[in-house]
Steps between C-alpha positions, in 0.01 A plus 500: 500500500505126419784466753285683751211261420730204566626663820144556627409140406804373695400712801145361476638143495719576804205649686288195413776272634526706822122486543500120459773474763317732738173312446679173586640657819157639588345154450768342723451765769124451487546123545738559796257752646215249471710231672602741776138599543405131542777445754392812683143377523616157622717658768215724610276194529768305690558800725131512582495126583809529720350799675187295568707204629699734719189651648351153559817383675512815705144435614589140581802616695294738703253222574777264596669742741260392766544132403789266456841667507639246251213561259558871537868460409410290196252753381746783571768321296260458210399861538864618483565281199194636319601852592847443346346362182262792490789747526685320217188509285454869572863567399450301177177688435677834546783399264251376244303823518821697439591280203149537364511880525845508337384286208185709467712817485725343233195395302349850515831659392548254214139548388556876494820460292319264264215748451750779426687281253177401326399866474843589356478214253154615391636851449790367290265282296275799432804708396617217275156475339491876441853492357418203278184667370680829439783324313243312289322830428828664398592204277158511336529875449846468342383218271206712388736794442734282295209381284378858450850616397546205265172584332570876481855455365438207267585715199859548625584136577704454182674835539710425807239528777419213739275464805586238763466422872777410743492477880155656523597797278401590146785594266446703181833475318566725199803465271684821420430449131133567582562791736817694413738582217853374567676698774196724556254542785227659283207257463404440137135523379439124504625480857276790605201317354585189705546709817163669445331159484693390809403812696131459416502165681720603792294809590207276589710295746575729793594210730838439331845657508689559174876475453649608166850356451740588219767245392792506254757256366865520605623700202635830641287801417668754274459817706365795300475757776142416599568166666797355686465123467262202462362549846411859422341389171288230667377748765411759237306242298310394814402859582400567136258205510373608843419851375308367201298262721408789731422738212274259313311348797367575847754286685573628852862631489557377856449144374776507236880484531765538228835322532807438285678163527758559229673183383488333840184292471531310170257225400732357232873479441657811353740284300266491199311764303171321571570499875594868504181585310287325765685676779421841347149529638266689729280315747183627663463289816157496662484404867201469735482746789612283794416739785189303595700176501766656720235621744360147528844348555599755766178484700 
């Protein structure tokens, strides 16, 4: 979930960068549009002046028709020249109007894309905030659970039971000397007492999933007809603990899973007696229900 947080943060940064780039383009287009608008107004004004000059010359020409032929030719020449300039100005005005409309269309399109990107960024930021708050709530819940378990199981701390947190999970680790006779999967009375205390805390935390894992050392199990090997022994010990937890508490059975890991997940080297003793253990792993987090991430 922390990787997902970092991914969402990276996406937010990328969206922010895209928005800055779009805003710069929008600003540039607005400046170009303003300049084109000014040029358009100037051309319209010039066009109006030329039209007035043309009309004045035309009137003078008509007046001069009855007068001097030379004066009429001069006026006609000026009239033709003004008419040519007027046509050029009209062509420039048409081209400028087209350019203005094109830029305006680009500006509208870019503004629409920018608005969509800002809305998407806002949605991602809201999802990130919800995810961050939910992760913080889960962390707080797991810390409170760890403290409750430590307090409830304090009497077993010197008998091979430890409570710790790793990667957002709470681990209740129990040495086999506390839970089982050697080679057996029948929980001894002291172990049952510890499990009863554990179950009393877990039944009040319905928002967690429980994994019971059995572990052994690498010394081959001497088969006696009931079990085949270390893996079978670790699985049987996990299910024995699971049954006692369910029998002595109101834990929802759908929230608990029993698993045997055999000798394949050691925490110490099996080369020494001390290491093998630490590897012979059962762990109750408490995990927050992540369905709500997954729903936020996949929205």
